[in-house]
Backbone as ProteinMPNN parsed JSONL, in Angstrom:
{"seq_chain_A": "MIWNYIYIAIFGVLGCCARFAMTGLIQLLWGNGFPDATLFINLSGAFIMGFLFVETLERLTLNPAVRTGILTGFLGGYTTFSTYALEAATLATTGQPLVALLYIALSNVLGVLAAFAGAYIARNL", "coords_chain_A": {"N_chain_A": [[9.797, 5.881, -35.928], [9.506, 3.898, -33.96], [11.578, 4.574, -32.285], [10.643, 6.767, -30.878], [8.928, 5.561, -28.981], [10.746, 3.964, -27.624], [12.491, 5.878, -26.471], [10.613, 7.307, -24.951], [9.896, 5.328, -23.124], [12.37, 4.832, -21.801], [13.045, 7.402, -20.754], [10.71, 7.8, -19.331], [10.855, 5.946, -17.221], [13.002, 7.074, -15.838], [11.851, 9.543, -15.144], [9.775, 8.694, -13.437], [11.279, 7.595, -11.356], [12.606, 9.9, -10.508], [10.435, 11.365, -9.587], [9.568, 9.75, -7.434], [11.822, 9.873, -5.752], [11.952, 12.648, -5.249], [9.498, 13.062, -3.972], [9.9, 11.601, -1.602], [12.035, 13.078, -0.486], [10.901, 15.663, -0.122], [8.774, 15.088, 1.604], [10.217, 14.2, 3.784], [11.514, 16.566, 4.494], [9.362, 18.439, 4.882], [7.153, 17.1, 5.867], [3.87, 15.464, 5.958], [1.494, 16.87, 6.093], [0.251, 18.661, 4.283], [-0.25, 18.339, 0.781], [2.485, 18.878, -0.175], [4.616, 17.73, -1.64], [3.494, 16.751, -4.046], [2.467, 19.151, -5.043], [4.865, 20.642, -5.367], [6.187, 19.018, -7.247], [4.395, 19.109, -9.413], [4.507, 21.878, -10.002], [7.272, 22.314, -10.481], [7.569, 20.541, -12.589], [5.869, 21.706, -14.5], [7.262, 24.093, -14.91], [9.721, 23.096, -15.905], [8.764, 21.832, -18.207], [7.789, 24.031, -19.721], [10.203, 25.425, -20.024], [11.978, 23.528, -21.309], [10.482, 22.9, -23.582], [10.543, 25.258, -25.123], [13.339, 25.689, -25.229], [14.306, 23.371, -26.545], [13.042, 23.622, -28.925], [13.636, 26.111, -30.017], [16.365, 26.685, -29.579], [18.193, 24.518, -29.038], [19.553, 21.845, -30.89], [18.109, 18.886, -31.208], [17.6, 15.437, -31.366], [14.491, 14.487, -32.629], [13.107, 12.259, -31.536], [14.385, 11.905, -29.082], [13.75, 14.331, -27.889], [10.957, 14.019, -27.687], [10.986, 11.862, -25.956], [12.025, 13.039, -23.632], [10.218, 15.197, -23.074], [7.67, 13.953, -23.119], [8.04, 11.376, -21.984], [9.909, 11.565, -19.658], [8.881, 13.888, -18.274], [6.209, 13.195, -18.208], [6.315, 10.948, -16.577], [7.353, 12.108, -14.304], [5.692, 14.292, -13.433], [2.587, 14.667, -11.634], [-0.257, 14.606, -12.072], [-2.529, 12.948, -11.84], [-2.305, 12.02, -9.236], [-2.484, 14.443, -7.909], [-5.17, 15.121, -8.485], [-6.537, 13.089, -7.096], [-5.674, 13.611, -4.469], [-6.781, 16.166, -4.053], [-9.514, 15.556, -4.224], [-9.711, 13.809, -2.065], [-9.041, 15.492, 0.092], [-11.264, 17.216, -0.077], [-13.391, 15.483, 0.44], [-12.933, 14.619, 2.978], [-13.617, 16.427, 4.898], [-12.186, 18.801, 4.542], [-12.707, 21.019, 2.724], [-11.972, 23.697, 2.134], [-9.176, 23.647, 2.224], [-8.781, 21.895, 0.131], [-9.726, 23.463, -2.021], [-7.84, 25.563, -1.898], [-5.523, 24.136, -2.513], [-6.133, 23.257, -5.128], [-6.384, 25.745, -6.429], [-3.782, 26.843, -6.037], [-2.185, 24.9, -7.362], [-3.118, 25.026, -10.034], [-3.017, 27.805, -10.84], [-0.361, 28.574, -10.115], [0.99, 26.57, -11.491], [0.516, 27.131, -14.229], [1.709, 29.664, -14.321], [4.333, 28.869, -13.744], [4.963, 27.4, -16.044], [4.9, 29.465, -17.958], [7.013, 30.988, -16.893], [9.203, 29.248, -17.2], [9.326, 29.091, -20.019], [9.773, 31.799, -20.598], [12.272, 32.292, -19.349], [13.858, 30.519, -20.806], [13.791, 31.718, -23.313], [15.128, 34.071, -22.831], [17.722, 33.739, -21.989]], "CA_chain_A": [[8.639, 5.905, -35.042], [9.763, 3.018, -32.816], [12.497, 5.267, -31.382], [9.834, 7.58, -29.96], [8.474, 4.707, -27.892], [11.914, 3.537, -26.846], [12.922, 7.005, -25.649], [9.565, 7.584, -23.96], [10.015, 4.308, -22.077], [13.6, 5.067, -21.031], [12.907, 8.634, -19.978], [9.593, 7.63, -18.414], [11.386, 5.28, -16.024], [13.794, 8.074, -15.117], [10.925, 10.514, -14.565], [9.098, 8.056, -12.304], [12.26, 7.51, -10.275], [12.816, 11.264, -10.008], [9.235, 11.711, -8.811], [9.601, 8.991, -6.185], [12.887, 10.432, -4.926], [11.569, 14.002, -4.848], [8.42, 12.922, -2.988], [10.523, 11.202, -0.339], [12.825, 14.189, 0.041], [10.026, 16.748, 0.338], [8.054, 14.624, 2.782], [11.201, 14.18, 4.869], [11.771, 17.955, 4.897], [8.182, 19.218, 5.24], [6.088, 16.275, 6.431], [2.757, 15.015, 5.119], [0.259, 17.572, 6.443], [-0.294, 19.249, 3.056], [0.405, 17.63, -0.331], [3.603, 19.695, -0.66], [5.437, 17.024, -2.629], [2.789, 16.763, -5.324], [2.429, 20.533, -5.499], [6.201, 20.99, -5.847], [6.47, 18.248, -8.462], [3.593, 19.675, -10.502], [5.015, 23.203, -10.358], [8.592, 22.198, -11.114], [7.348, 19.885, -13.871], [5.326, 22.711, -15.422], [8.373, 24.992, -15.243], [10.661, 22.364, -16.766], [8.093, 21.625, -19.492], [7.837, 25.296, -20.448], [11.594, 25.735, -20.348], [12.539, 22.609, -22.305], [9.729, 22.995, -24.828], [11.114, 26.374, -25.882], [14.778, 25.489, -25.418], [14.545, 22.321, -27.546], [12.414, 24.017, -30.18], [14.21, 27.34, -30.552], [17.801, 26.863, -29.384], [18.983, 23.293, -29.08], [19.27, 20.853, -31.918], [17.927, 17.634, -30.492], [16.895, 14.389, -32.092], [13.066, 14.581, -32.276], [12.691, 11.148, -30.672], [14.913, 12.195, -27.75], [12.916, 15.428, -27.38], [9.694, 13.404, -27.293], [11.266, 11.065, -24.767], [12.196, 13.922, -22.473], [8.999, 15.952, -22.767], [6.536, 13.064, -22.859], [8.418, 10.29, -21.082], [10.416, 12.005, -18.36], [7.949, 14.773, -17.573], [4.984, 12.439, -17.96], [6.565, 10.119, -15.4], [7.704, 12.953, -13.162], [4.562, 15.064, -12.915], [1.684, 13.799, -10.882], [-1.604, 15.179, -12.109], [-3.536, 12.011, -11.328], [-2.179, 12.054, -7.778], [-3.036, 15.745, -7.518], [-6.625, 15.045, -8.536], [-6.978, 12.227, -6.002], [-5.447, 14.309, -3.213], [-7.778, 17.228, -3.946], [-10.795, 14.91, -3.922], [-9.632, 13.279, -0.704], [-9.167, 16.634, 1.001], [-12.635, 17.715, -0.135], [-14.35, 14.522, 1.002], [-12.595, 14.303, 4.372], [-13.905, 17.568, 5.746], [-11.249, 19.902, 4.347], [-12.997, 21.594, 1.407], [-11.216, 24.931, 1.883], [-7.802, 23.236, 1.907], [-8.854, 21.343, -1.228], [-9.818, 24.595, -2.954], [-6.541, 26.232, -1.894], [-4.605, 23.262, -3.241], [-6.504, 23.318, -6.547], [-6.036, 27.078, -6.933], [-2.327, 26.965, -6.096], [-1.652, 24.018, -8.396], [-3.469, 25.495, -11.371], [-2.499, 29.148, -11.124], [1.104, 28.56, -10.077], [1.475, 25.686, -12.552], [0.523, 27.878, -15.49], [2.755, 30.679, -14.193], [5.621, 28.188, -13.832], [5.206, 27.095, -17.463], [5.273, 30.741, -18.576], [8.341, 31.373, -16.401], [10.185, 28.399, -17.873], [9.438, 29.53, -21.412], [10.375, 33.135, -20.595], [13.688, 32.161, -19.034], [14.516, 29.862, -21.944], [13.911, 32.693, -24.408], [15.906, 35.247, -22.441], [19.044, 33.382, -21.45]], "C_chain_A": [[8.872, 5.036, -33.807], [10.679, 3.688, -31.808], [11.75, 6.191, -30.428], [9.42, 6.763, -28.747], [9.624, 4.258, -27.004], [12.374, 4.662, -25.924], [11.878, 7.386, -24.606], [9.672, 6.589, -22.808], [11.234, 4.561, -21.194], [13.447, 6.3, -20.142], [11.745, 8.564, -18.993], [10.02, 6.96, -17.118], [12.173, 6.279, -15.181], [12.902, 9.118, -14.444], [10.192, 9.95, -13.356], [10.037, 7.95, -11.101], [12.524, 8.882, -9.662], [11.623, 11.701, -9.154], [9.261, 11.025, -7.457], [10.641, 9.568, -5.222], [12.505, 11.818, -4.4], [10.458, 13.956, -3.806], [8.999, 12.569, -1.623], [11.29, 12.343, 0.312], [11.933, 15.284, 0.616], [9.236, 16.323, 1.573], [8.975, 14.535, 3.996], [11.419, 15.59, 5.414], [10.554, 18.64, 5.486], [7.043, 18.405, 5.835], [4.985, 15.98, 5.435], [1.46, 15.766, 5.361], [-0.474, 18.163, 5.249], [0.406, 18.537, 1.916], [1.507, 18.468, -0.995], [4.384, 19.02, -1.779], [4.775, 17.054, -4.002], [2.737, 18.164, -5.901], [3.784, 20.943, -6.074], [6.508, 20.292, -7.164], [5.661, 18.8, -9.635], [4.126, 21.025, -10.948], [6.373, 23.121, -11.034], [8.476, 21.504, -12.467], [6.794, 20.835, -14.914], [6.418, 23.679, -15.858], [9.34, 24.318, -16.225], [10.059, 22.142, -18.151], [8.149, 22.901, -20.318], [9.24, 25.621, -20.908], [12.117, 24.843, -21.473], [11.781, 22.634, -23.623], [10.319, 24.084, -25.707], [12.573, 26.109, -26.215], [15.054, 24.466, -26.53], [13.89, 22.62, -28.884], [13.167, 25.169, -30.837], [15.73, 27.435, -30.467], [18.633, 25.604, -29.58], [18.58, 22.418, -30.254], [19.264, 19.499, -31.218], [17.184, 16.662, -31.385], [15.419, 14.439, -31.673], [12.577, 13.45, -31.364], [13.195, 11.357, -29.245], [14.085, 13.307, -27.104], [11.571, 14.885, -26.898], [9.88, 12.576, -26.025], [11.365, 11.908, -23.514], [10.871, 14.572, -22.092], [7.819, 15.05, -22.407], [6.879, 12.004, -21.819], [8.828, 10.776, -19.705], [9.384, 12.847, -17.617], [6.599, 14.112, -17.33], [5.116, 11.529, -16.751], [6.788, 10.936, -14.14], [6.507, 13.697, -12.581], [3.46, 14.137, -12.436], [0.242, 14.294, -10.903], [-2.653, 14.225, -11.555], [-3.485, 11.957, -9.799], [-2.76, 13.347, -7.234], [-4.562, 15.685, -7.464], [-7.175, 14.21, -7.377], [-6.799, 12.924, -4.648], [-6.46, 15.431, -3.001], [-9.146, 16.639, -3.583], [-10.82, 14.371, -2.498], [-9.755, 14.393, 0.325], [-10.607, 17.114, 1.071], [-13.616, 16.778, 0.558], [-14.037, 14.117, 2.437], [-12.722, 15.529, 5.268], [-12.946, 18.734, 5.62], [-11.485, 20.593, 3.003], [-12.217, 22.876, 1.119], [-9.75, 24.629, 1.559], [-7.756, 22.658, 0.501], [-8.909, 22.463, -2.262], [-8.503, 25.37, -3.03], [-5.536, 25.434, -2.71], [-4.87, 23.301, -4.743], [-6.087, 24.667, -7.139], [-4.524, 27.235, -7.067], [-1.743, 26.13, -7.233], [-1.913, 24.568, -9.788], [-2.848, 26.843, -11.702], [-0.978, 29.136, -11.152], [1.695, 27.645, -11.145], [1.548, 26.386, -13.897], [1.593, 28.968, -15.451], [4.149, 30.06, -14.303], [5.958, 27.831, -15.279], [5.602, 28.359, -18.222], [6.69, 31.148, -18.167], [9.43, 30.549, -17.065], [10.411, 28.821, -19.311], [10.128, 30.889, -21.497], [11.882, 33.061, -20.348], [14.439, 31.524, -20.191], [14.735, 30.85, -23.091], [14.862, 33.838, -24.089], [17.242, 34.918, -21.787], [20.136, 34.082, -22.224]], "O_chain_A": [[8.466, 5.416, -32.709], [10.586, 3.417, -30.611], [12.177, 6.379, -29.289], [9.547, 7.222, -27.612], [9.489, 4.182, -25.783], [12.62, 4.437, -24.739], [12.233, 7.752, -23.485], [9.55, 6.971, -21.644], [11.133, 4.508, -19.968], [13.688, 6.246, -18.936], [11.788, 9.196, -17.938], [9.591, 7.363, -16.037], [12.028, 6.323, -13.96], [13.164, 9.529, -13.313], [10.007, 10.649, -12.36], [9.629, 8.188, -9.964], [12.65, 9.012, -8.444], [11.799, 12.337, -8.114], [9.0, 11.662, -6.436], [10.376, 9.731, -4.031], [12.719, 12.115, -3.224], [10.477, 14.735, -2.853], [8.632, 13.166, -0.611], [11.201, 12.548, 1.523], [12.182, 15.777, 1.716], [9.052, 17.121, 2.492], [8.538, 14.775, 5.122], [11.499, 15.795, 6.625], [10.673, 19.352, 6.483], [6.049, 18.985, 6.272], [5.13, 16.21, 4.234], [0.412, 15.338, 4.878], [-1.705, 18.16, 5.217], [1.567, 18.156, 2.066], [1.472, 18.73, -2.197], [4.767, 19.668, -2.753], [5.426, 17.35, -5.003], [2.936, 18.356, -7.1], [3.844, 21.529, -7.155], [7.031, 20.91, -8.091], [6.193, 18.943, -10.736], [4.193, 21.296, -12.147], [6.605, 23.781, -12.047], [9.207, 21.842, -13.397], [7.193, 20.787, -16.078], [6.497, 24.047, -17.03], [9.722, 24.902, -17.24], [10.761, 22.25, -19.157], [8.518, 22.862, -21.492], [9.448, 26.044, -22.046], [12.638, 25.339, -22.472], [12.375, 22.412, -24.678], [10.567, 23.867, -26.893], [12.994, 26.287, -27.358], [15.938, 24.677, -27.36], [14.159, 21.938, -29.872], [13.319, 25.206, -32.058], [16.331, 28.201, -31.22], [19.676, 25.646, -30.233], [17.396, 22.278, -30.562], [20.284, 19.038, -30.706], [16.241, 17.04, -32.08], [15.126, 14.434, -30.477], [11.718, 13.674, -30.511], [12.493, 11.017, -28.293], [13.759, 13.237, -25.92], [11.102, 15.252, -25.821], [9.032, 12.59, -25.133], [10.851, 11.534, -22.46], [10.448, 14.51, -20.938], [7.058, 15.357, -21.49], [6.11, 11.762, -20.889], [8.188, 10.451, -18.705], [9.05, 12.557, -16.468], [5.917, 14.43, -16.356], [4.166, 11.35, -15.99], [6.451, 10.501, -13.039], [6.328, 13.726, -11.363], [3.417, 12.962, -12.799], [-0.401, 14.387, -9.858], [-3.577, 14.659, -10.867], [-4.525, 11.857, -9.148], [-3.45, 13.344, -6.214], [-5.17, 16.151, -6.5], [-8.166, 14.587, -6.752], [-7.671, 12.838, -3.783], [-6.944, 15.624, -1.886], [-9.847, 17.177, -2.727], [-11.836, 14.467, -1.809], [-10.481, 14.261, 1.309], [-11.119, 17.39, 2.156], [-14.568, 17.234, 1.193], [-14.789, 13.357, 3.047], [-12.02, 15.652, 6.272], [-12.895, 19.582, 6.511], [-10.547, 20.737, 2.219], [-11.838, 23.117, -0.027], [-9.155, 25.291, 0.709], [-6.804, 22.899, -0.241], [-8.207, 22.408, -3.272], [-8.095, 25.789, -4.113], [-4.787, 25.998, -3.507], [-3.933, 23.371, -5.539], [-5.505, 24.72, -8.222], [-4.037, 27.706, -8.095], [-0.895, 26.613, -7.984], [-1.016, 24.574, -10.631], [-2.217, 26.993, -12.748], [-0.368, 29.629, -12.101], [2.784, 27.913, -11.653], [2.534, 26.249, -14.621], [2.303, 29.176, -16.435], [5.048, 30.661, -14.891], [7.112, 27.946, -15.694], [6.526, 28.335, -19.034], [7.474, 31.601, -19.001], [10.467, 31.086, -17.453], [11.55, 28.901, -19.771], [10.971, 31.106, -22.367], [12.667, 33.693, -21.055], [15.546, 31.949, -20.519], [15.767, 30.805, -23.761], [15.351, 34.505, -25.001], [17.819, 35.759, -21.098], [21.316, 33.908, -21.921]]}, "name": "protein", "num_of_chains": 1, "seq": "MIWNYIYIAIFGVLGCCARFAMTGLIQLLWGNGFPDATLFINLSGAFIMGFLFVETLERLTLNPAVRTGILTGFLGGYTTFSTYALEAATLATTGQPLVALLYIALSNVLGVLAAFAGAYIARNL"}
């Protein structure tokens, strides 16, 4: 049981670092006008979650504590739902309610589709 926490902590640090690096890269490439970085991170995180959930359950033999570390630690550190929620609220309360609704719709619909796509690809490799 202690190994779950150890792996979650290790992979969580890596996920947070990956999120920080990806945010910087996307903002450098696309700017800060729309929360592109958070949207990309949420969508890629949903895809990776769907893919690795299936891959590590159905194909790969992985230590359960390592699997928990990757899925909970890394992806928990990497994805940014709390930031997404704050950005949507900020857009809505700063006179951009339609942009906020677009952001919410894109994040939710595309996020679920990304999780399905990850699982589908993992099953059909």
